[in-house]
C-alpha positions in Angstrom: 108.9 91.6 65.4 112.2 90.1 64.4 113.6 89.8 67.9 113.6 86.2 68.6 111.3 85.2 65.6 112.4 84.4 62.0 111.8 86.6 59.0 109.3 84.1 57.2 107.3 84.0 60.3 107.2 87.8 60.9 106.5 89.0 57.1 102.7 88.5 57.0 102.3 89.9 60.6 104.5 93.0 59.5 102.5 93.6 56.4 99.1 93.5 58.3 100.5 95.5 61.2 101.8 98.5 58.9 98.6 98.4 57.0 96.6 98.8 60.2 99.0 101.4 61.9 100.9 103.1 58.9 102.8 105.5 61.0 104.1 106.1 64.5 101.2 108.5 65.5 98.5 106.1 64.3 100.4 103.3 66.5 100.5 105.6 69.5 96.8 106.7 69.1 95.6 103.1 68.9 94.2 101.2 72.0 96.7 98.5 73.4 94.0 95.7 72.8 93.9 96.7 68.9 97.8 96.3 68.9 97.6 93.0 70.8 94.9 91.7 68.3 97.5 92.3 65.3 100.3 90.7 67.4 98.3 87.5 68.5 100.1 84.5 67.4 103.6 86.0 67.3 104.4 85.2 71.0 106.7 87.2 73.3 103.8 89.6 73.9 105.8 91.9 76.0 107.4 93.2 72.7 103.9 94.4 71.6 103.6 96.3 74.9 107.0 97.9 74.4 106.2 98.8 70.7 103.1 100.6 71.8 104.7 102.4 74.6 107.6 103.3 72.4 105.4 104.8 69.8 103.8 107.0 72.6 107.2 108.1 73.7 108.2 109.0 70.2 105.1 111.4 70.0 105.0 112.8 73.3 109.0 113.2 73.8 110.1 113.6 70.2 107.2 115.2 68.5 106.4 112.2 66.4 109.8 112.3 64.8 111.5 109.0 65.3 115.2 109.5 66.7 118.1 108.3 65.0 121.0 108.5 67.3 121.6 105.5 69.4 121.6 107.1 73.0 118.2 108.5 72.3 116.8 105.3 70.8 118.0 103.4 73.8 115.7 105.4 76.1 112.8 104.0 74.3 110.9 100.9 75.8 112.2 97.7 74.4 115.0 99.2 72.6 118.4 97.7 73.8 121.9 98.5 72.9 122.1 96.5 69.7 118.6 97.5 68.3 119.4 101.0 69.1 122.7 100.8 67.2 121.3 99.0 64.2 118.5 101.7 63.9 121.0 104.4 64.2 123.5 102.9 61.7 120.6 102.3 59.0 118.7 105.5 59.6 121.4 107.8 60.5 124.7 106.4 59.3 126.1 106.2 62.9 129.4 104.5 63.5 128.2 101.8 66.0 128.5 98.1 66.6 125.6 95.8 66.8 125.4 92.3 68.5 122.4 90.4 67.4 122.2 86.4 67.3 123.7 86.0 63.9 126.5 88.4 64.5 127.3 86.7 67.8 127.8 83.4 66.1 129.8 84.9 63.3 132.2 86.6 65.8 132.4 83.7 68.1 133.4 81.4 65.3 135.7 83.7 63.6 137.7 84.8 66.8 137.4 81.3 68.5 135.4 82.9 71.6 134.2 79.7 73.5 131.2 79.9 75.9 127.5 80.7 75.7 127.1 84.1 74.1 124.4 85.1 76.5 126.6 84.8 79.4 127.8 88.3 80.7 131.5 87.7 80.4 131.2 86.1 76.8 128.9 88.9 75.5 131.3 91.6 76.8 134.1 90.0 74.9 131.9 89.7 71.9 131.0 93.5 72.2 134.7 94.3 72.3 135.4 92.4 69.1 132.3 93.9 67.4 133.4 97.5 68.2 137.2 96.7 67.1 136.0 95.2 63.8 134.1 98.3 62.6 135.3 99.9 59.3 136.0 103.5 58.8 133.4 103.8 55.9 130.4 102.2 54.5 129.0 101.2 57.9 125.6 100.2 56.7 126.9 97.7 54.1 129.2 96.2 56.5 126.3 95.9 59.2 123.9 94.4 56.7 126.7 92.0 55.4 127.5 90.9 58.9 123.9 89.9 59.7 123.4 88.3 56.3 126.5 86.4 56.8 125.2 84.7 60.0 121.7 84.3 58.5 122.6 82.7 55.2 126.2 81.2 55.4 127.4 80.9 58.9 124.3 79.2 59.9 123.7 77.6 63.4 123.8 74.0 61.8 125.6 73.1 58.4 127.3 76.2 57.9 128.6 76.8 54.2 132.4 77.5 55.1 133.6 76.9 51.5 131.8 80.1 50.3 132.3 82.2 53.4 134.5 85.2 52.5 136.2 85.1 55.9 136.9 81.4 56.3 140.5 81.9 55.6 141.4 83.3 59.1 138.3 82.0 60.9 139.4 80.0 63.9 136.5 77.7 64.1 137.1 76.7 60.4 140.9 76.4 60.5 140.9 74.6 63.6 137.9 72.2 63.0 135.8 73.7 65.9 132.7 74.7 63.9 130.3 72.5 65.8 131.9 73.5 69.1 131.4 77.2 68.7 129.5 79.1 69.9 128.6 77.0 73.1 125.1 76.3 73.2 122.7 77.7 76.0 123.3 75.6 79.1 120.6 73.1 79.5 118.3 73.3 82.6 115.2 71.5 83.6 112.2 73.7 83.2 109.7 74.0 85.7 106.1 72.7 84.8 102.8 74.1 85.6 99.5 72.6 84.8 96.2 74.6 84.8 92.4 73.8 84.1 90.9 76.4 81.6 87.2 76.7 81.4 85.2 77.0 78.3 82.2 78.5 79.9 79.4 78.4 77.2 76.2 80.4 77.2 74.0 80.6 74.0 76.9 79.6 71.6 79.2 82.1 73.1 82.2 81.5 75.5 83.5 83.7 78.3 86.9 85.3 78.1 88.8 87.3 80.7 91.4 90.0 80.1 94.8 88.9 81.3 96.6 91.2 83.8 99.0 93.7 81.6 102.1 92.2 83.3 103.1 88.4 83.2 102.4 85.9 80.5 100.0 86.8 77.7 99.8 90.3 79.3 96.7 92.2 78.1 95.3 89.3 76.0 91.9 87.7 76.3 92.1 84.2 77.6 89.9 81.7 79.3 89.3 81.5 83.1 91.8 79.4 84.9 91.6 77.1 87.9 93.8 74.7 89.8 93.5 71.1 88.5 92.2 69.9 91.8 89.7 72.7 92.2 85.8 72.1 92.2 84.8 73.6 88.9 81.2 74.4 90.1 82.0 75.7 93.5 85.1 77.8 92.0 82.8 79.5 89.3 80.0 80.3 91.9 82.6 81.9 94.2 84.3 83.9 91.3 81.3 84.9 89.3 78.2 84.2 91.6 77.0 81.8 88.7 75.8 78.4 88.5 77.3 75.9 85.9 77.3 72.4 84.9 80.7 70.9 84.2 80.8 68.9 80.9 83.5 67.1 79.0 87.1 67.6 79.4 89.0 68.2 76.0 92.5 67.0 75.0 95.3 68.7 76.9 97.4 71.6 75.4 101.2 71.6 75.8 102.8 75.1 75.5 106.4 76.0 76.0 107.8 79.4 77.4 111.3 80.5 77.8 111.4 79.7 81.7 108.7 77.0 82.1 106.5 74.5 80.4 102.6 74.8 80.6 100.0 72.2 80.1 96.4 73.4 79.8 93.5 71.0 80.7 90.4 72.5 78.8 87.0 71.7 80.2 83.6 72.6 78.7 81.2 74.2 81.2 77.5 75.1 80.6 76.1 78.2 82.2 72.8 77.6 84.1 72.5 81.0 85.8 74.7 83.9 84.9 74.3 87.4 86.7 74.2 90.6 84.6 76.8 92.2 86.8 79.5 90.1 85.2 79.0 91.8 81.9 81.6 94.4 82.7 85.1 95.5 81.7 87.5 92.6 82.1 85.1 90.0 80.6 83.6 89.4 77.3 81.4 86.7 75.5 82.4 85.7 71.9 81.6 83.0 69.7 84.5 80.8 68.5 84.2 82.4 65.1 84.4 85.8 66.6 87.3 84.8 69.0 89.6 84.2 65.9 89.9 88.0 65.3 90.4 88.6 69.1 93.8 89.2 71.0 94.1 85.6 72.1 97.3 83.6 73.2 98.3 81.0 70.6 97.2 78.0 72.4 93.6 79.4 73.2 93.3 80.6 69.5 94.0 77.0 68.4 91.6 75.7 70.7 88.9 78.0 69.3 89.7 76.7 65.8 89.2 73.3 67.1 85.9 74.1 68.5 84.7 75.8 65.1 85.6 72.4 63.4 
C-alpha cells in the first residue's frame, strides 16, 4: 500500500484491510473482488492484484509461512528488488540495501548524483552507493533511519539541512545544489482520452460492468463506456439488446493516470426495456447507496456520492 502512496492516506485503508484479512491464508482464500473492494480508492489497482496473487503463492509454495530471504521474496508477484530487501532486513536481519524514493533522494543529494533517479543509469549508480554504504552491524536501525531521514528531514521541498546528521559532507548542501538534486522526472505531454460513461437507471438502480482483469481499474466495477460521438440509444441496443432513453449529461470528470489523462462524460440513461439475459456474471445493478461499498474506481465512486446527494 505504501508504494506510491503516503502513510497518512494508507493508514485507514491498512487498518480496515488487516481487520478483514488478518493473515496471509485469509487473504489468499478471499475472492479477488472482495480484496478490490477494500482497496477501492487507493489507486494503482495492480498492487491489489499482486498482493492477492502473492498471498496465494505464499500459501501454495511456502506452506503459508512468509519467506524472509530476499531471493525468495523477489519471486512473489509485485515484490521488486528494494521491497524484497526491506522485508528481508526487518523480518530476517539480512544485510541488504534498499532503494525506495526517500532513500534515492538522500543518496543523490549526499553523493551529488545528478539525473532523474528513475533512469536506468542513475538508478544503477544509486544501487552501487546504497550497497557500499551498508554498515557491518545494526542493519535494521540503519535502514529505518535512512528512510526516515528522507521522509522527515531530507524532504523533496524545503529540506531541513541544519538538523541533518550527514549535512557536513553532503554534496548538495556544501555546494548549494539542494534544489537541483535529484533531477525531477523529465516532463512529457501526456496523451488525453475522453469517454462517455452511461448511468443506465432502472427502478432506482444503476448498471455496472466488471472491468477486464488487466488494464486500468482491472477487476473493478465501472459504468458502461462509449465513444463520445457514439449514438447512445443505438449503442446500448447493439450491446445489451435493450431499449433506453438518453437523459441529461452530468458535469465532466477529469482523472489523471501515470501515462495519460482521462476525461469522463457521464450521461444519465433510462431503461425502457431490458432483457433478463443481461442479468449474468459481468454485470450488476446497484443503488447509488449500495455502490459505496462496491469495488469502484475512485472517480466513479465520487460520481455515486454526487447522485446520492
